[in-house]
N, C-alpha and C positions, 0 to 999 in steps of 0.2 A: 283432469279427469282420467286420463290414461294411467298415471301413476296410481290413482285410487283403484281402478281397476286392476292393475297389476298387484296391488297390495292384497286385494281380495280374490286373486285369480283362482286359488284352489276352490273356493265355494262356487265362483262363476263356472269354472270348467266342470265341476260335479253335476251342478243343475243343468248345464247344456248338454253333458254326456247322457243324462237321464232323459232329457227331452229329445235328444236324437234317437234314442232307443224306442221311446214312445211314439215319436212320429214315424218311424220306420215301420213298425208293428202296424199302426193305424192305417198308414198308406198301402201297406200290403193287403190288409184285411179288405180295405175299401176296393182296391183293385181287383181282388178275387171276387167280390160281390158284382162288380161291373161285368166281369167276364161271364157270370152266371145269368145276368140280365140283358146281354148284349143281343141286339137285333138278330133274327136268324138270317136276314139277307146278307149280313156282313160275313160272307164266306171266306175261307182261307185264300189268299192271294189278292184280296180286295184291298187296294192302297188305303181306303178309309179306315181299315182296321189299324193302321200305323199313325193315325192322326190323334191329337189329343194325348191322353195319357199322363197328365200332370202328376198323378199320384205315383206312377213309376218313376217319374223324374225325382220326386221327393224320396222315394225308397233308394234310388241309386246314389243321390247326393248324401243322405243320411249314412249309407253303408260305407261310403268312401270316407267320411269324416269319422265314423266310428273306428274304422281300421286304423286311421291316422292317429286319433287320440290314443287308442289301445297300444299299438306297437311302438309309438313314440314315448311310452310311459307317462304321458300327460294325465292319463287316468289314475295311475298309481299315485302320482304326486299330488293329485287333487284330493284322493280319499285317504291316503296314508302319507302325509308330507314327512313324517319323521322316519319312515321306514328306510330310506336311502342312507341316512346317517347311521342307523344301527347295522344295516347290512355292510356299510363301509368298515365298521369296527370288526365285523366277522371276516370280511375280506383282509383285514390286517392281520387277523390270527392265521388264515390260509397262507397269506404271503410269507408270514414267519415260519410256518410249518413246513412250506414246500421243500426247503434244502434237505430236511430230514426224510420227508415222505418220498423224495425222488430216489432214495436209496433202495426202496422197498417195492415189491410188486403190488403196490396198491393203487396208483394211477397208471402204471406201466405194466407190460406183460412179464418182465423178466426182473430179477434182482439186479441191482446195478453191478454188483460184483461178477455175476454171470455174464452180463453184457460185456464188461471190461475184459474178463478172461477170454470170452470168444474172440474178441477183437485182436487181443495180443496173440492168441494161439494161430489165428488166420495170418496175422503179419508174420509170425515165425515161419509158418509153412510156406508162404510166399517168398521169404528170404531163402529158405532152404531149397526151394526149386531154382533159384537163380544161380546157385553156386556154380553147377556144371556149365553154365553158359558164359561165366567170366573167366578170364585168363589167369586164374590163380596157380600158383606152383602147388605141387602135392602137399608140402609142408603147410602151406597156407590154407588149403582146403581142409586139412585135418584140424587146423587152429579154429577155422570158421565153424566147422561142424561141433567142435568142442564148445565153443561159445553158445551155439544155438542150444545144445543139450544142457548146458548150464542154466540157460534162460528158462528152459522148460522145467528144470529142477526147481528154479526159484519160484516159479508159479505154483509148483506143487507144494512148496513150502508155505506160501501165503494161504493156501486153501486147506492146509492140514491143521486140524486142531492140536496135533502132537506138539507143534512148534509155537502155538498161539501164545503172546505174551500175557501174562497175568495182569500186568498193569493196564494193559489195553482192555482186558476183560473187566477189571474194575471200573475203568472209565465208562465203558458202555453200560455197566450196572447202575452207575451214578445217574447217567443220562435217563435210563429207564425210570429210576426213582423220582427224578425231577418231573418227568412227563406225568407220572402217576399222581404226583402231588398236585400239578397243575390241573388235572382232571378233577381231583377233589376239591379244589378251589373254585372250579367252574360249577360244581355241585352245590357249593356253599351260598346261601342266599344273602349272607352278608359281605361276601367278597366283592370288591376289594375295600370296602369301608367308604366312609363319607368322603366325597370328592373334595379336593383342596380348592381354596378360594381362586387360585390361579386357573384351575380346570373350569370352574364355573364362570369366570369372566371369558375365558376362551370360547366357551360354548354359547355364551350370551351375546358375544360381539361378531361372531363369525356370520357369513352370508348365508342365506337360506339355499335350499336345493334349487339350482337353476338361476339364482340372482347374478351369478357371475359365469355365464356360459354354461358348459355341460358339467362343471366340476361339482362334486358331491362335498358337503360339509365334513372336514377332516377330523374335527375334534368331537369326542363323544358328548351327548347332549341328553342322555337317558340312563336310568339305572343298568339296563341291560348293555347300553353302549359302553358304560364305564367298565362293566365286567369284562367284555371282550377286548377292550383296549388294554386293560391290565394284563390280561392273559397273553395278548399279542407281544407285549413288551418282554413278559417272562419267556414266552416261547422263542422270541428273537435271541435272548441270551443263551438259552439251551441250544439253539441251532448253531450258533457261534461256536460254542464249545464242541459240539458234535463234529463240525467240519474239521476241527483240529485233529481229531482222532485219526491215527494212521496204523495200519497193521505192520509193524516192524519188530522184528525180534533178532536176537544175536546171530542165530544161524542164517537168516536172510540177509542181515547186514554183511556178514563174511562173504556170503555168495555174491553180493553186489560188488564188493571190494575187489574180489578175484575177477569178476567180469570186466571191470574197469580196467584193470591192469592188462588182461588179455586183449582187450579192444585197442588199447594204447600201443600195444605191442605188434598189432597186426598192421604191416605197412605193405602196400601193394608194390610189386615189382616194377621198376621203371625199364622202359625199352625206348629204342630210338625211332623205329618206324612209325608212321602216321596212324596206322590201323591199331597198332597196339596201345599207342598214346590215347586213342579214343576209348579203347577198352579199359586203359588205366583210369579214365575219368569214371567209367561205370563202376569201377572197383572202389573208388573214393566215395562215390555216392552210396554204394553198398554198405560201406564202414559207417558213413554218416547215418544211415537208416538203422544200422544196429545200436548206435549211441542213442538215438531218438527213442528207440524201443526199450531200451535199458532205463532211460529216464522215466519213461512211463511206468515200468514195472516198479522202479524205485519209489515211485510216489506213495505206494503203499495203500491204495484205495480198494485193493481186493482183499476180501475177508473169507473165512471158512463159511460154509453154507448156513449153519445154524446159529452162529455166535450172536447174531443180533436179533433173534426171534423175540426177545423179551422186549427190546425197543419197539419192535414192529407191533407186538400185542398191546403195548402202552399207547402207541399212535392210534390203533383202532379203537381202544377205549376212549380216548380223547376225542376222536371224531364222532363217535356215537353220542358222547355227552354234549358235544358241541351242537349237533342236530337237535337234541333234546331241549337244550337252552334257547335255541332260536325260536322255538314255538311256532306261532302264526307267521313268523317271518318267512318261513319255508314256503307257505302258500302264497303269500304276497309275491316272493321272488320268482316262483314257479309260473303262476297264472297271471299276475299283473305286470310283470316285466318279462315279456315273452322276447325270444330272439337274441338274448344276450345275458350279461350279468354285470354285477358292479365289482370291479377289481381294484385292488390296492397296490400302490407301488411304494417307494422308499419315502416319499413325501406327499402323496396326493391320492385321492380316490376319484374314479372316474367311471362313467357308463361305457360299457362295451356292447357291441352289437347294434340292433336297430335303434336302441335308446340313445345312441351317440350320433349316427349318421342320418337319423330321422328326426329332425328338430321338432319340439313340442309345438302345437298349433298356437297356444297362448303366447309362447315366446316369439314365434314367427310373426304373429299378428303385432306384438309389441315392436318388433324389429321393422316391420313394414311402416307401422305408424311413425317410427323415429325417422327413418330415412325419407318418409314422405313430407316430413316437416320442411318447408322451404328454407328455413334458417339453418338447417343441419344438412339434408340432402345426403349425397354419397360422393366423397372426394370433393367437396366444395361445390358440387353441382347439383340442383334439386332434381327430384325424381320426376315430377311434373308439376309445373308452376307457369308463371308469366314473368316477363320483363319489359320494361318500357324501351322501345326501340323508335329511333327517328324515321320518319316517313321517308327521308332522303335516302336512307339505306335500302328501303323496300323498293324504291323507284330505280336505284342503282342496280339491284338484282333483276328487275323486270326489263328494263330498257337495255338492249344489246349496244356495245360500245360502237360497233361497226356503223350504226345509223347516222353517227356524227359525221362520217365521211361524206354522206349525201346531202349535207347542208351547204349551200353554195356560199362562196366567200373565203376569206382567210381569217385566221385568228388575229386578234389585235395585238399591237406591240405597244410598249410603254412610250410615253412622251418624253420630251426633253426635260420636263419638270418633275420626272419620276412619277407621274400619275398614269393611270391606265383607264382607258374608256373601253368599255365592253360593247359587244355588238351581239346580234342574234345567234351567231355560230358559238360564241363563247358561253352565251347564257344557256344555249342548248347543251353544250358540253358540260356545264355545271349541273344541270338538271340530270342528264344521263349518267353522270358519274357520282350523282348524290353530294355534290359539293356546294350545298346551300343549306342555310338555317331552316329548320322545319320543326313542326311540333312532333311530340312522341305519342305512340299509341301502344297499348298492351298487346303483346303477341306471346303465344305459348313458348315455353322453353323447359328443358330438362331431358333427362336420359330417355324417358319413354317417348317424348315428342320427337326426338332426333331419330330414334329407331322407327317410329311411325312414318315419318317424311321419307326416310330411305325406302321403307317398304312400298309406300304409296307411289313414290316416284318411279321405282323400278317395275312395279306392276303396271303403271300406266303406260309406260313406254312399251312393255312387253305385250300389252293388249293392242296398243295402237298399231305396232308393226306386225305383230304375230297373227292376229284375226284375219286381215286382209290377205296376207301371204297364204294362210292355211285355207281359205275359202278358194283362192285361185289355184292352189295346188290340188284341190278336190275337183276342179272344173276344168283345168288345162293340163294336157298331157306334157307340154312343154315345161310349165312351172313345176309340176311333179317330178319330172325327169331332172330338171336343172338343179332345183333346190333340196330335193329329198336327200341326196348323198351329203350334202353339207350340213342338214339339220341332223341327220342320223349319226354323223361322225362325231359331232360334239355333245349331242344330247345324252349318251350313256355316261360320258364322263363326269364323275361326282363333282359338284361345285367346289368342294374343298381343293380338288386338284387344280382348278383354275385360279382360286384365290391368291396364292403367292405370286403368280405371274402377273395378274391384273392389278394387284396392289403394288407390285414393283413398278409397273408402267405408270399407274395413275397416282401413286403415293398413298398416304394414309388419309387424304381428305375424303369427302363424300363421293367424289366422282368415281372412284374406283368401286366402292361398295354399291352405289346405284347401278353401275354397269354390270357387276357380277349379278345383281338380282334381276336385271333386265335380261341377261342371258337365260337365267333360270326359267323366268316367266315367258320368255319368247318362245322357247322350245314347247313349253306345255300348251301354250295358246295355239301354236301352229298345229300341233297333233290333234287338239281338240276341235278347232275350226274345220280342219281337213276332214276328220271323222265325221263331223256334223254334216258337211257339204257332201261327202259321198254316201251318207245314210239317208238322204233325201228320197222319198218314194218317187219312183219313176212315173206312176200314174199321175201324180199331182203335176209334174213337169209337162207331161203330155197334155193334160187338161189346159194348163196355162197356155201352151203353144196353140192349141185348137181354139182357144178364145181370143187369139191374136196379140198376146203379150210379147213385148220385145224382151231381148235378153237381159236388159237392165231391170226391167219390171219383174222378170221371173227371179233374178238374183234378189231383189229387194222384197218381193212379195211371197216368194215360195222358198227359196234355198235358205236365205238368212233366218227367217222365223223357224224352219225345221232345223237349222243348225244351233239355234239359241240354247236349247237344253245341254248340248255337248259344251257350248263355249262357256256357259255360266258354271257347268260343273268344273271345267278347266280352270276357271278363275278361283273357285273354291279350293281346288288342289293347289294351284299356284301361290295362293296366300299361304298355305301352311308350309310349303317348300321355301318360300321366300323368308318367312320367319326363321326357319332353321338355318338357312344359309347366311342370314343377316347376323344372327348370333355368332356363328362361325367366324365371319368376316370381321366383326367387331371384337372378337377375341384375338385374332391374329394381329389387327392393326386398328387402333382406335383410342380415343380419349373420352368419348361419351358413348351412351347407348346401353342397352340392356345386357348385351354381350360384353362389353367392357366391364360392367358391374360385376357379372358372374366371373370373368376372367380374374379380376382381382381378388375376388372372394375365394376362388379356387386356389390361388397361390397362398392365401392366408389360412386355408382351411377353415373358412367361416361358413359352416354348413346351413345357418340360419339365412345368411344373405343369398346363399346359392338356391335354397328352396323358396326364398322370397321371389328371386328372378324367374324361377320356374313357375311359380304361381301367377305372377304377372303376365308372363308369356301365354300361359294357358288361358287367362281371363281375356286377354287382347284377341287371341285367336278364337275364343268363343264368341266374342262380340262380333268379329268380322264374319265369322260363320252364320250367326244369327241374322246379321244384316243381308247376307248373301241369300239365306233362306227366304227372307221377306221379299227380296228382289225377284227371286225365282218364282215365288207365288204370285206376285204382281205382274211380272212380264210373260210368263209362260204358264198361265193358270190351267191350260188344257192337258198339261203333261200328265200321263198316266190314266187319262180319262177318254182316249181315243178308241 
């Protein structure tokens, strides 16, 4: 069933996306109509105004899903499934053109020659300023100044059209001609001709967009795709030849030879004292920098300012024709693939931006279904399922071993004939340790179940110990003064700061994780219960005293009911904080749990699994919160109505 849905995912996503838009509009219109017909006594500030509103829930959920479908490019894939492959071929042409475009001020502010020239001049000025601070002899200073002056002349030679080599000029003209011819080829409707059988087979057998992760189908599969793929191959050959062109002429080469000879002859003076030896080191470094600078100048990548204008004009014309040939793809790329683009590398095309790090809902749903399969799971462990467990193991977990010591008598010993006769103490020992044959029962198991148990255990102990202590801190001067410094000392410390220490003490088993969650929930429950106890109206307490109530009755009948809103709110907060802390603890040390799943997925850069765990955590948190809302509505129905 899931495979069939995935096969037709485009149609399903398109229908669902349209349904989301219709539902959001309908719910919004209905909500507006309710506002206009709302009762006049529902004034601003009345809590009843915040009740109900299911239509706004629909609007909010639809809005979130619409944004997710849109920015993950799932909508683009549903309505235009072939667009990514064509944009991949266009990206190939861009990738092949970039080495040539980078030379010109098309994507950058300056001509590359201008940037290189400024860099070398600044380097020369810096070296010139260092001369007087180095311990060069007068003759050496004159030699160094001569070298710097010759380097400046060499730069002038590179930027002068007077010395520009005719062969280099002819090579640039040939590049210009080839780019112009490529532009004409793009304009030709019949270019590049009928695809070869090999190309057709590659297009037919390659995976669809998203069938193998985020990668885009590489081989062209449409007439427009074949055109841009062929153009990219031609442009790659042009760029390869363009990168070989260097601005070197006889006059410049003679200057370079002279500079190399003079630098080789420049030997720093040697001295015996330590300070001079350090200075000689600086001289050596200075000479090395001169050699490196000469190597960069000798590379010949600086050209006269206007000799490549023809190549630049050809690139502009090619880019204009490329945009024209894209047609409606530019609209799809701009409006249906926001937050990024499809880029090409040497051997692959990929989504960049939100389309890459925000997995598509349909792919995430398929991933969730795959790892939810108990036969697949994640890392050999199901997400949420059950397993048959002997009742003996459950009894072993429930009955503490120390109870065995209270059974009178001694353990039996074996007889002379190697037989063993048991007694009541040995039988109780077997039961308490689970060492007996028993039937099996199904019990929940899986990553989600392990995380749930850890959260519930930590929360339970946090409530069990935190609420009584918080109530008495709100009622007793001694309790508040004694325990408040201890609570406030560790409460502001982030749970992650405690995690390494606790996990080191308790190990990577559940004990450490549960204790860490207990610490988190305990502090929150203490503060909540204390706030609730101190917030009880004094008039109610006086009324209870006047009616003859004892301290225990006042605590049970007055203070505790008035503290329940704060306590239950604290439980809601503690649940959320415990979930976040648990994931961090399981990421630090764990072999099961949602945090463990996300940690492994993070190391493997599996964004779909990461988002799947985020969705699972969000749904579990929502379920807990809905349960707490129901509990609050049943336990303290008077809240907000007094």
